[in-house]
C-alpha positions as CSV (number, residue, x, y, z in Angstrom):
1,X,4.4,-33.0,-11.0
2,X,1.2,-32.3,-13.0
3,X,0.2,-29.2,-14.8
4,X,-2.1,-27.0,-12.9
5,X,-5.3,-26.1,-14.8
6,X,-6.8,-22.9,-13.7
7,X,-9.7,-20.9,-15.0
8,X,-8.7,-17.3,-15.7
9,X,-11.2,-14.7,-14.5
10,X,-10.7,-11.1,-15.2
11,X,-10.2,-9.1,-12.0
12,X,-9.4,-5.6,-13.3
13,X,-9.7,-4.0,-9.9
14,X,-8.1,-6.7,-7.7
15,X,-5.6,-5.7,-5.0
16,X,-2.7,-7.8,-4.1
17,X,-4.4,-8.9,-0.9
18,X,-7.5,-10.0,-2.8
19,X,-5.4,-11.9,-5.3
20,X,-2.9,-13.6,-3.1
21,X,-4.7,-14.2,0.2
22,X,-8.4,-14.4,-0.8
23,X,-8.4,-16.0,-4.3
24,X,-6.3,-19.1,-3.7
25,X,-9.2,-21.3,-2.6
26,X,-7.0,-23.2,-0.1
27,X,-8.9,-24.7,2.8
28,X,-8.8,-22.5,5.8
29,X,-7.2,-25.2,8.0
30,X,-4.5,-25.9,5.4
31,X,-0.9,-24.8,6.5
32,X,0.3,-21.8,4.6
33,X,3.7,-21.6,6.3
34,X,5.5,-24.5,8.0
35,X,8.7,-24.1,9.9
36,X,10.5,-27.4,9.5
37,X,13.0,-26.5,12.3
38,X,10.5,-25.5,15.0
39,X,7.7,-27.7,13.8
40,X,5.3,-24.8,13.9
41,X,2.6,-23.9,11.3
42,X,0.5,-20.9,10.3
43,X,-2.7,-21.9,8.5
44,X,-4.3,-19.9,5.7
45,X,-7.1,-18.8,8.0
46,X,-4.5,-17.5,10.5
47,X,-2.4,-15.8,7.8
48,X,-5.5,-14.0,6.5
49,X,-6.9,-13.0,9.9
50,X,-3.5,-11.9,11.3
51,X,-2.6,-9.7,8.3
52,X,-6.1,-8.2,8.3
53,X,-6.0,-7.3,12.0
54,X,-2.4,-5.9,11.7
55,X,-3.1,-3.9,8.6
56,X,-6.1,-2.3,10.4
57,X,-3.8,-1.5,13.3
58,X,-1.4,0.3,10.9
59,X,-4.2,2.3,9.4
60,X,-5.4,3.3,12.9
61,X,-1.8,4.5,13.6
62,X,-1.8,6.8,10.6
63,X,-0.5,4.7,7.8
64,X,-2.0,5.9,4.5
65,X,-2.3,4.6,1.0
66,X,0.9,5.4,-0.8
67,X,3.2,5.4,2.2
68,X,6.5,3.6,1.6
69,X,7.4,0.9,4.2
70,X,10.4,-1.5,4.3
71,X,10.4,-5.2,5.2
72,X,13.6,-6.4,6.9
73,X,13.0,-10.0,7.9
74,X,15.1,-12.9,8.9
75,X,12.5,-15.6,8.4
76,X,10.0,-16.5,5.7
77,X,7.2,-16.2,8.3
78,X,8.2,-12.6,9.2
79,X,8.7,-11.7,5.5
80,X,5.2,-12.9,4.5
81,X,3.4,-11.3,7.5
82,X,5.2,-8.0,7.2
83,X,4.9,-7.7,3.4
84,X,1.2,-8.6,3.3
85,X,0.3,-6.6,6.4
86,X,1.9,-3.5,4.8
87,X,0.3,-4.0,1.3
88,X,-3.1,-4.7,2.8
89,X,-2.8,-1.3,4.7
90,X,-2.2,0.4,1.4
91,X,1.5,0.9,1.8
92,X,4.1,0.1,-0.8
93,X,6.4,-2.6,0.6
94,X,10.2,-2.5,0.0
95,X,11.9,-5.9,0.7
96,X,15.4,-5.3,2.2
97,X,18.2,-7.8,2.3
98,X,18.6,-9.5,5.7
99,X,22.3,-9.7,5.3
100,X,22.9,-6.0,4.3
101,X,25.2,-3.8,6.3
102,X,23.9,-0.7,8.0
103,X,25.2,1.5,5.1
104,X,23.3,-0.4,2.5
105,X,20.2,-0.5,4.5
106,X,20.3,3.3,5.1
107,X,20.9,3.9,1.4
108,X,17.9,1.8,0.4
109,X,15.6,3.4,3.0
110,X,16.7,6.8,1.8
111,X,16.5,6.0,-1.9
112,X,12.9,4.7,-1.5
113,X,11.9,7.4,1.0
114,X,10.6,4.8,3.4
115,X,8.8,6.2,6.5
116,X,8.1,2.9,8.2
117,X,10.1,-0.3,8.8
118,X,9.2,-3.8,10.0
119,X,12.1,-5.9,11.2
120,X,13.1,-9.0,13.1
121,X,14.6,-9.0,16.6
122,X,17.8,-10.6,15.3
123,X,18.2,-7.7,12.8
124,X,16.9,-4.8,14.9
125,X,20.3,-3.3,15.9
126,X,21.4,-2.8,12.3
127,X,17.8,-1.8,11.3
128,X,17.6,0.9,14.0
129,X,21.0,2.2,13.2
130,X,20.0,2.5,9.5
131,X,16.8,4.4,10.4
132,X,18.9,7.1,12.1
133,X,20.2,8.0,8.6
134,X,16.8,7.9,6.9
135,X,13.3,9.4,7.2
136,X,11.8,6.3,8.9
137,X,9.7,7.4,11.9
138,X,8.0,4.1,12.9
139,X,9.7,0.8,13.5
140,X,7.8,-2.4,14.2
141,X,9.5,-5.7,15.3
142,X,8.3,-9.3,15.7
143,X,9.1,-9.4,19.4
144,X,10.1,-7.1,22.2
145,X,12.9,-4.8,21.0
146,X,13.8,-1.5,22.7
147,X,13.1,1.4,20.4
148,X,10.4,-0.5,18.4
149,X,6.7,-1.3,18.6
150,X,5.9,-5.0,18.8
151,X,4.0,-6.3,15.8
152,X,1.6,-8.0,18.3
153,X,0.3,-4.6,19.4
154,X,-1.2,-4.1,15.9
155,X,-3.5,-7.1,16.5
156,X,-5.4,-5.4,19.3
157,X,-9.2,-5.0,19.0
158,X,-10.4,-1.9,17.4
159,X,-12.1,-0.4,14.3
160,X,-11.1,-2.0,11.0
161,X,-10.9,0.8,8.5
162,X,-10.6,-0.2,4.9
163,X,-7.8,1.7,3.0
164,X,-8.9,3.2,-0.3
165,X,-6.6,1.4,-2.8
166,X,-6.8,2.1,-6.5
167,X,-5.1,-1.0,-8.0
168,X,-4.0,0.6,-11.3
169,X,-2.6,3.7,-9.5
170,X,-1.4,2.7,-6.1
171,X,2.0,1.0,-5.6
172,X,2.2,-2.3,-3.9
173,X,5.9,-3.4,-4.2
174,X,9.2,-1.6,-4.8
175,X,12.3,-3.6,-5.6
176,X,15.8,-2.1,-5.3
177,X,18.0,-4.5,-7.3
178,X,21.8,-4.5,-7.0
179,X,23.5,-3.4,-10.2
180,X,26.9,-4.4,-11.6
181,X,29.9,-2.7,-10.1
182,X,30.0,1.0,-10.9
183,X,26.3,1.1,-11.9
184,X,23.5,2.7,-9.8
185,X,20.9,0.3,-8.3
186,X,17.8,-0.4,-10.3
187,X,14.5,0.4,-8.7
188,X,11.3,-1.2,-10.0
189,X,7.9,0.0,-8.6
190,X,4.8,-2.0,-9.3
191,X,1.2,-1.1,-8.7
192,X,-1.3,-3.6,-7.3
193,X,-2.7,-4.1,-10.8
194,X,0.8,-4.7,-12.3
195,X,1.7,-7.3,-9.6
196,X,-1.6,-9.1,-9.9
197,X,-1.1,-9.2,-13.7
198,X,2.4,-10.6,-13.3
199,X,1.1,-13.4,-11.0
200,X,-1.8,-14.1,-13.3
201,X,0.5,-14.4,-16.3
202,X,2.4,-17.1,-14.5
203,X,-0.6,-19.1,-13.5
204,X,-0.8,-20.7,-16.9
205,X,2.6,-22.4,-16.6
206,X,2.4,-23.1,-12.8
207,X,2.6,-26.6,-11.5
208,X,0.7,-28.1,-8.6
209,X,3.4,-29.3,-6.3
210,X,1.5,-29.0,-3.0
211,X,4.6,-28.0,-1.0
212,X,7.2,-25.3,-2.0
213,X,10.5,-25.0,-0.2
214,X,11.5,-21.4,0.5
215,X,14.9,-20.3,1.8
216,X,15.3,-17.4,4.2
217,X,14.9,-13.9,2.8
218,X,18.6,-13.0,2.7
219,X,18.3,-11.2,-0.6
220,X,14.5,-11.0,-1.3
221,X,14.4,-9.8,-4.9
222,X,11.5,-9.8,-7.4
223,X,11.9,-13.5,-8.2
224,X,11.7,-14.4,-4.5
225,X,8.5,-12.4,-4.1
226,X,7.0,-14.0,-7.2
227,X,7.8,-17.5,-5.8
228,X,6.1,-16.9,-2.5
229,X,3.0,-15.0,-3.8
230,X,2.4,-17.5,-6.6
231,X,2.7,-20.4,-4.2
232,X,0.1,-18.7,-1.9
233,X,-2.2,-18.0,-4.9
234,X,-2.0,-21.7,-5.8
235,X,-2.8,-22.7,-2.2
236,X,0.5,-24.4,-1.6
237,X,2.3,-24.9,1.7
238,X,5.5,-22.9,2.1
239,X,8.0,-25.1,3.9
240,X,10.8,-23.2,5.5
241,X,14.1,-23.9,7.3
242,X,15.3,-20.5,8.4
243,X,18.0,-21.8,10.7
244,X,20.9,-23.4,8.6
245,X,21.9,-25.5,11.6
246,X,18.5,-26.9,12.2
247,X,18.2,-30.7,12.5
248,X,14.4,-30.7,12.6
249,X,11.9,-30.8,15.5
């Protein structure tokens, strides 16, 4: 692997969306996400257009800058689409563990005061049960799941309002980290400016590997989010195998 040489340009008012999805310089036709099991791919152009349309759909449905929304995904594709759709709409995204029991999900939703949740069909039963014990009022799913709104409905044509995001002030990501036994969980909230600065600090030591293997988001902590977003900034392809029993296409 060779050292990646990048020119640092000050972007004091960049949002996470501008940094991660629009500043990578990757060719539009280049795959951003490749599912090695299903043999499917999502290009950078498709990732950008999908998150832009879906975030506009959220804003039309009443999501406002500063709202807290949870990401409960079983695949890397769902995780990336959900997180960057929410952040682009001005919401603060809270990644939740895919393997968490209902009690833990409910506690995290309550602790972060989440009002919206994006989940996967395979996780929807536990997700919906957890929302009954929280203040979540809107649940979106990547598919047809009773009691939820399909993510695809956010992609319908309509006005594309731009959320008013102030990068130094508005939160982009909230991480609830598991603490040692007997200790309360640690919550870290990062503004757009802080997350952009963290990614930019890592660019100087990043390597150009072209393809980055990413495991499923079972426990998507801060390091997991950094890995994905830094790879996208570098224009890499995220190679995923979300089914442990997959033998390839």
